[in-house]
C-alpha positions as CSV (number, residue, x, y, z in Angstrom):
1,X,0.0,0.0,0.0
2,X,1.2,3.5,-0.9
3,X,-0.2,7.0,-0.3
4,X,-0.9,7.2,-4.0
5,X,-3.0,3.9,-4.0
6,X,-4.8,5.1,-0.9
7,X,-5.7,8.4,-2.7
8,X,-7.1,6.5,-5.6
9,X,-9.3,4.5,-3.2
10,X,-10.6,7.6,-1.5
11,X,-11.2,9.4,-4.9
12,X,-13.4,6.5,-6.0
13,X,-15.5,6.9,-2.9
14,X,-15.7,10.7,-3.0
15,X,-16.8,10.5,-6.6
16,X,-19.9,8.7,-5.3
17,X,-20.7,11.2,-2.6
18,X,-19.5,14.5,-4.0
19,X,-23.0,16.0,-4.6
20,X,-24.7,14.6,-1.5
21,X,-26.0,16.5,1.5
22,X,-24.2,15.5,4.7
23,X,-27.2,14.2,6.6
24,X,-28.8,11.1,7.9
25,X,-29.7,9.9,4.4
26,X,-26.0,9.8,3.4
27,X,-25.2,8.1,6.7
28,X,-27.7,5.4,5.9
29,X,-26.5,5.0,2.3
30,X,-22.8,4.8,3.2
31,X,-23.5,2.2,5.9
32,X,-25.8,0.1,3.6
33,X,-23.5,0.4,0.5
34,X,-19.9,0.7,2.0
35,X,-20.4,-0.2,5.7
36,X,-18.7,-2.7,8.0
37,X,-18.0,-6.0,6.2
38,X,-18.3,-4.5,2.7
39,X,-15.4,-4.7,0.2
40,X,-15.0,-0.9,0.5
41,X,-14.8,-1.0,4.2
42,X,-12.3,-3.9,4.4
43,X,-10.1,-2.3,1.7
44,X,-10.0,1.1,3.4
45,X,-9.4,-0.5,6.8
46,X,-6.5,-2.6,5.5
47,X,-5.1,0.5,3.7
48,X,-5.3,2.5,6.9
49,X,-3.7,-0.2,9.0
50,X,-0.9,-0.5,6.4
51,X,-0.4,3.3,6.4
52,X,-0.1,3.4,10.2
53,X,2.2,0.4,10.3
54,X,4.4,1.9,7.5
55,X,4.4,5.4,9.1
56,X,2.7,7.5,6.4
57,X,-0.6,7.7,8.3
58,X,-1.1,9.0,11.8
59,X,2.6,10.2,11.9
60,X,2.0,12.9,14.5
61,X,1.1,12.6,18.2
62,X,-0.5,14.9,20.7
63,X,-2.4,14.3,23.9
64,X,-2.4,10.6,23.5
65,X,-3.8,10.7,19.9
66,X,-1.9,9.8,16.8
67,X,-3.2,11.8,13.8
68,X,-2.4,13.3,10.5
69,X,-3.8,15.0,7.4
70,X,-2.7,12.8,4.5
71,X,-4.4,14.8,1.7
72,X,-5.5,18.4,1.5
73,X,-8.8,19.1,-0.4
74,X,-8.2,18.6,-4.2
75,X,-10.2,18.2,-7.4
76,X,-9.5,14.5,-7.7
77,X,-10.8,14.1,-4.1
78,X,-13.9,16.1,-5.0
79,X,-13.0,18.9,-2.6
80,X,-12.5,16.6,0.5
81,X,-9.5,16.6,2.7
82,X,-8.5,13.2,4.3
83,X,-7.3,12.8,7.9
84,X,-6.8,9.6,9.9
85,X,-6.6,9.4,13.7
86,X,-5.6,6.5,15.9
87,X,-7.3,6.6,19.3
88,X,-7.7,4.4,22.3
89,X,-10.2,5.1,25.1
90,X,-9.8,8.9,24.8
91,X,-11.7,12.0,23.9
92,X,-10.1,14.4,21.4
93,X,-10.3,18.2,21.2
94,X,-13.7,19.8,20.8
95,X,-14.3,21.1,17.3
96,X,-16.9,22.4,14.8
97,X,-17.5,21.1,11.3
98,X,-18.4,24.2,9.3
99,X,-19.2,22.1,6.2
100,X,-19.9,18.8,7.9
101,X,-17.8,15.7,8.4
102,X,-17.9,12.1,7.2
103,X,-16.1,9.5,9.4
104,X,-15.3,5.9,8.9
105,X,-14.9,4.1,12.2
106,X,-12.6,1.1,12.1
107,X,-12.2,-0.7,15.5
108,X,-8.9,-2.4,15.9
109,X,-9.5,-4.1,19.3
110,X,-12.3,-4.6,21.6
111,X,-15.7,-3.3,20.7
112,X,-14.3,0.2,20.1
113,X,-16.9,2.8,19.4
114,X,-16.6,6.4,18.1
115,X,-19.1,8.8,19.7
116,X,-21.1,5.8,20.6
117,X,-21.2,4.3,17.1
118,X,-19.8,1.0,16.1
119,X,-17.8,0.1,13.0
120,X,-19.0,1.9,9.9
121,X,-19.8,5.4,8.7
122,X,-20.9,8.5,10.7
123,X,-22.1,11.6,8.9
124,X,-22.2,14.9,10.7
125,X,-24.0,17.9,9.1
126,X,-22.6,21.3,8.5
127,X,-22.3,23.3,11.8
128,X,-22.2,20.2,14.0
129,X,-19.7,20.0,16.8
130,X,-18.3,17.3,19.1
131,X,-15.5,16.1,21.2
132,X,-14.6,13.0,19.3
133,X,-14.5,10.0,21.7
134,X,-13.3,6.5,21.2
135,X,-14.4,4.1,24.0
136,X,-14.1,0.4,24.7
137,X,-10.8,-0.1,22.8
138,X,-8.7,1.2,20.0
139,X,-10.0,2.5,16.6
140,X,-8.8,4.2,13.5
141,X,-11.1,6.9,12.3
142,X,-10.9,8.3,8.7
143,X,-12.2,11.9,8.4
144,X,-13.4,13.4,5.1
145,X,-13.9,17.1,5.5
146,X,-15.5,19.1,2.7
147,X,-13.1,21.9,1.9
148,X,-10.8,20.7,4.7
149,X,-12.8,22.9,7.1
150,X,-12.5,22.3,10.8
151,X,-12.5,24.8,13.7
152,X,-11.0,23.7,17.0
153,X,-12.7,25.4,20.0
154,X,-11.2,26.4,23.3
155,X,-10.7,23.5,25.8
156,X,-13.9,22.4,27.5
């Protein structure tokens, strides 16, 4: 696995969602079409695991969270940026999603959840905010951010 091959995988997915509203309908579609156990899910999870193992994903660390933006928004990614985080039983920094956020939750051990959700996709609409929390184990979480927009808020 290489960053270039990973980018191609992400571009194939973002081509399918580029004109969709970030809402419950997209959440349901992603989980039905590309959810846990699907070929897309398994491929992306294997790619993220390889990227972490090989050091080109989650190559920064802060506050007990490994993270990294692997791709800035680009035309071939249909305007999405791509970040991946590696978290174990921890809450991350509070932030707002000005344009929304699409997350792929990939538990690595235990029954890890992300904001209370199991393996699969989580879609958050524009203007939503949270303190991303992984509980009950370790998970990788892939973030797709329209326009790369994220606003971290003061500590809470």
